[in-house]
N, C-alpha and C positions, 0 to 999 in steps of 0.2 A: 608244553611236555611234561608229560608226568612221566613218576617212574614207574617202569613195569612190574608187576610182582612177579617172581617164578616158582617154579615151585623147586624146591631145593636139588642141591645139585648132587647128580652121581658119579664122581669123580669115577669112578673105577671105567666107568663110560665117556668120557674126556679123549678123543681121541686127535684133535684138532685145534691147535691154536693160530689164530690169523690176529697179525698186526697192520696199525696202519705205518706209513714209515715220518714223515715229517711232525716232529711233534712228539712220537713215540721212542723211534727210533735215532732220530735228533734233536737237536732242540727246537726244530722249528726253523731256525735260521739259511738260511738261503744266500751264499758266496759268490760270485759271478766275477771270473779274470777271462782274460784275454783269450782268445782263441785261433786258430787257423779259419776256422769256418763262419758260416754265416751265426749261428749259434752261439753267447759266451759257454766258457766252461762253467761249470758248476762243480763247486766243493760241498762233499757234506762230512760233520763229522758222528764218527759212530763210536759206542761205545764197546771195549775187547770184554768188558765183562759181559755185554750182553752176545757177543760175538760165542765166546763159551758159553754163554747157557742154553744157545741155538746149539752148539755140541752135544749138550748134557739131556735135551728133548729127542735126539736122535737116537743118541745111544738107548733111551728107555724108553724106543718106539716108537714115539707121538711124531704126530704130522707137523706139521709148519708152514703156513702161506704169507704172504704183504701183499695188499690189495692199497693200493693209491691212486688219491686221484693226478696227481703228475710225472711225467717220466724225468728219468735221472740215469746216466750209464753211472754215473756212481754208484746206484743203488743196484743198478744190476751186476759190475762187479764184486758189490761184495756179497749179492747173493750165490749168485759163480762159488766164490770163497767157502763160502759157508753152508756149500751145498742143500739150499733153499730150491727145493724143487717148484713152488709154487708160487710167480711171482707176476703180477698183474699191474701192470701200470696206464696211466693216463684214463681212469678211471671214473667214469663220472659219476653211476649209479652201485654204488659197492652192496646196496643187501642183494639186485640181481647178480653181477659176479659172482658173490658169499652163494648162493646159492644155486649156481652155477657149478661152481666146485663143489660143495657137498652134494649134488645132484652126483657131479663125474666119482662121487669118493665112497660113493653110496652111505653117505651119512645123514644124518637130520642134526639140527642147530643143536637138539640136548647133548649132542655131542661136541659141540666146538666151545671155546671160549673167544672172546675179540678183545682186542685191545684198541683204542681210539683216543681220541684228543679233543676232537672238537665236531660241529654240530653232521660234518658229513657223516664222520662215523653213527650219528645214535639208534639208526634204522637196523644197524648189525649189531650194535651194544643190547639193541631190546628185545629181540630173537634169539640171542648167543643162549647157553645156558649159563656163562658166568661173564659179565662184561667190565672192564677194567679202564683207569686211565691213569696218565702218571700225577702228580701231585700241580703240576700248572696248564691241566689241561682248562680249557675252561671251562668258569665257574660252573654256566647252569647240565655241562655235559658231568659233571663231578657230582652233581647234585643226583643225576640219573644212573651215575655208575656201583655195580655190585662192592667195587672195590676201587679206594683211591691208593697210589703207590706213597711209599715215603720219598721216593722219589722223585726225581722231572724226565721228560722227557730228553735222552740222548744221554742221560746221566745216572744210565743203571736202571730206569723203570722195567724195561722191558726183563732186565735175568729177575729181577724182583719177583718178577711176574711168575718166571719160569719157576726158581725156585720154591713159589707156593704152591705151583700146580703138581710138581714133581715130590714136595712132602704131602700135598694130599693123595696123591693117588701110590702113596708110599713106595715109591722109584728113588728119592732122594739120592741115598746111601748109594745103589746099585748104581744108577747112574753116572756118580763122580767113582764110585769102584770100578766100575766099565772103562771110563774117560782115564783113569790115573793107566790101566793097564794098558793100555792102546799105546801112552805115548812111554814106557818105559821098554815094550819089547822090542 
C-alpha cells in the first residue's frame, strides 16, 4: 500500500464527511453483557465532544455519514439522537457503499472527507479528497492518511476533524454561533 498523491483540497467544495465507527467514534473496544435475546448486549463508549461536533456540522450545512463493518443497536440509537441520516452497518465493502451514497447525493469523492482507522477503510481514504485517522489507528493506515489527529478514537478524534474542517471552510464561528443561538432561545 502506498500513499495516494491527491490534488489540493478545495475546502469550499467539501459537502460530506464520512466516518467509520469502531476505533473512530469509539475506542474500538467491544463490551458484551447479558441480554434477554440470543445475542449479548453490546455496549459502546461515545464521546460527548464528538456528538456536539456532529451538531456543528449540521449547523454549517454539511452532510455526515457513518459506514461501519459491524451492526450495533447502540450506534443506531446514537445516530438517531444526533440526527445522522446516513448510517450504513454490516458493510463488507465500504468503498462500494460510499460510492452508492455519493451517487445518491450527487457528489464526487472530491467533495468528501473520510475518517477511518484500519485496513478496511483504506480504499475510501485513498479516494476521498482528504483522509484522516485517529492517533491510535493502525500504523500503516496512519502512514496513508492525509492527517492523523492528536486524539485517539473515541476520545475526541472526530471532533478534532470536525473543527478542522469547519475552520478550513471558514464556518467554525458561524456554526458555533448558530448552535449557541439555538440553545438560548
